[in-house]
N, C-alpha and C positions, 0 to 999 in steps of 0.2 A: 093270355098268353102272347098274342099277337103284340101288345102293347111292351111286353117283357123284351121280345126279340128285338122290338125297334129300339128301345133304349140300348140293348146290348150292342147292335150294329152302330149306333150313335157313339157310344163310349168306345168301341173299336176304332172309329174313325178318328175320333178326338185322340186317341192314344197313338194311332198311327202317325197323324200329321204331326202332333207334338214331338214324337219321337223324330221325325225327320227333321223339323225344325231344331231341335236340340243337336242333332247329329250334324246339320249345316252349321250351326254356331261352334259347335265344339272341335270340329275338324277344319273349319275355313275361316269365318268370320272373326273369331276371337284372336286369330293370329294376324290380321290383315294390318299393314301400317295405316296410319292415319294421315288425312290431308291437312297440312297447316293452314289455318285460315285467319289465325289471329297472330299479331305481333311478327310478321313476316319479315319485315325490313329489319327489325331489332335483332331476330334471331340470325338472319343472314349476316348482319354485322359482326355479330359475337363470333360467329364461326370463321369468317374470313380474317379477322384481326387475332385470332388465336393462333398459338404457336404450333400450327399443325406441320406434320412430315409427309411426304408422299412420294411416290416413285416417278412422279412427273409424266404420268400417262395424259394421252391427249383427249381422252373420251368424256364421258360425264363425271361429275365430282361426287364422291361419297364420303360425308364427314363422319368420322367414328369417335367417339370419346371413350376413353379406356384407361384403366390403370394396370401396371405389369403383372399383378398377381390375379387379375380377374380371370377366373376360368372360363367363363362365358366368352369373354373377349378373346382370349388365347384360342378356344375352339373355332369361333368365326374366322379369325385371320388364317388358321391352318386349313379349315375347310373350304373358305369362300374366296379368299384373296386370289388364289391362283386363277380360277375361272374369271373372276372380276378382271384381274390384270389381262387376261387373254381378250377380254371385250374391251380393252383400253380404258377401263374405269379407272380414275385418279383416285386411290384411297388416301384420304387426308386424315391421318390419325392425329388426334389431339390427347396426348397422354398428360395425366394428372397424378399427383401425390397427395393423396387424400389427408385431410386433417386428422389430428388426434381425436379420439372419442372417449370422454369419460376418464381420461388420464391413460389411456392405452394408445399406443403409437399405431398407425395405420400406413406409415411408410418408413423407409430406412435412409440413412444419410446417402447411401450409393443411389438410392432410388430419386431422392431429391435432387441431387447433383445432376443425375442424367435427365431428369425432366427439364431442369433449368437449362442444360446444354441443348436439348431438343428445342425448346422454345426458342433459345437465342438464335441457334445456327442452323435448324430445320434439317438436320442430316439423316436421310432415310437409311443409308448404311449403318449408321450408329444405333439406329433402333432395331435394325437386323441383327447387328451383333449382341445387342443387349438382350434379344429374344433368342438368341441361339445357345444361352447357358441358362441353366436353372436359376431362378430369381435370388435365391439365397446365395448362391456362389458368385454373384455379380459384385465386383469391387469398384466399378466406375474407372478403369485405368487410364490415366492422362486426363481426366475430366476435373475441372477444379470444383472443390466442395461448395455446396450452396450454404450449408450452416456455417455461420460466422462471416459470411459474405453479404452485405445488406443488399446489394443490387440482385445478387442470385436468389436470395431469400424472397425478394420482392417479386421476382419472376414466377416462383414456385406459388406464392400467395396469388399471384394473378390467374394461375391456372384453377385455384380453389374458388377464387371469385366468379370465374367463368361458370364453374359448376352452379355456385349459388345464384346467379343471374340466370342462367338457362332453366333451372328447374320449375320456377313459377311459370316462365313463358311456355314450356311444355304442358304443364298442368292445365294452362288456359286452353290447351287444344286437346285435353282429354288423355294425355300421355303422363304417366307418372315415371320420373326420371330414374333410370337404372342404367347399369353397364352391361354390354355396350349400347350406347345411344347412337343410332344411325339417323342421318339426315341427307337427303338428296333431293334431286329435282327430276321428274319425268320428262320424256321428250316434249309433252304438251306444255311444260313450264310450271307443273303443280308442284310445291315445296310437299315433301313426304317425309315422314319419321316414323320411328319405332323404337321401343327399349326392346330390342332383339335378342333376349335371353335364351330364347328356346330355338331349336333347330326348325321347328315348324314355321317360323318367320322367314327362314331364309329364302324360300321359293318365291316369295312375293317379291323381296329384295332382287334377286337375280332377274326375275322377269321384267320387272320396271327400269333395270339399268341395262338391259339387252344381253345380259350374260347367259350363256348355254346352260340348260337345265341337265343335272348328272343322269 
C-alpha cells in the first residue's frame, strides 16, 4: 500500500509539472518571436532594398511583409499600428502581389498596378487610400497598369522574388514564412522576427518595440 501511494504521488507530481510546462509552452513560448542568428546581413539588405512604404516615424523600424487581402495582415494593421505609431515605430510595409497558383490567380490587375506603384514611389497615403475601401472595390484610379508594362511587371516580379528569397532565410532561423512576416531590431541590437498570424504574438512585438500594452 505504501509503495502504491508513493507511485501515485510521483505520477501526480509528473502530471502537475508536465501540465505546467505544457501551459507555459501553449500560452507563452510558442508565440514568442525568434532571434535571427543566420543570414542577418542578407535579410537586412533584402528588407532595406524592397519597395516598402512607411509613415516616416523616427523610432524603431518594423518591417511587415503583407498582401492586400491577407486577413491577418489587415487585423494587425488595424489593431497594432495606432499604438506602434504612438511609440514612433516606423512601420515599413512591403506589399506584394502573389503569384498565380495552379492556374488560379492570386492577385488582380488593380492589385498588381498598386503594388508596382507603391514599390516605385513609396507613397504611404496611397496605401492608406487603398486600404480604406474593400479590396474588390479598388480600381487603382490614376495608377498606370502593371499588366502590359514591362517595367512595372518587373517590379511586381521583384516583390515575388523578395518572398522567394526571404522564405529559406527565415526557415534557416526556425520561422516558416507566412503573412504577415514581421522583422525588427530590439534596443540591444538583436534582429527579431515572427510570422505573426495570431494575436497571441502581438504582445511580444509591442513590448520589444516599446509600444504601450493595451
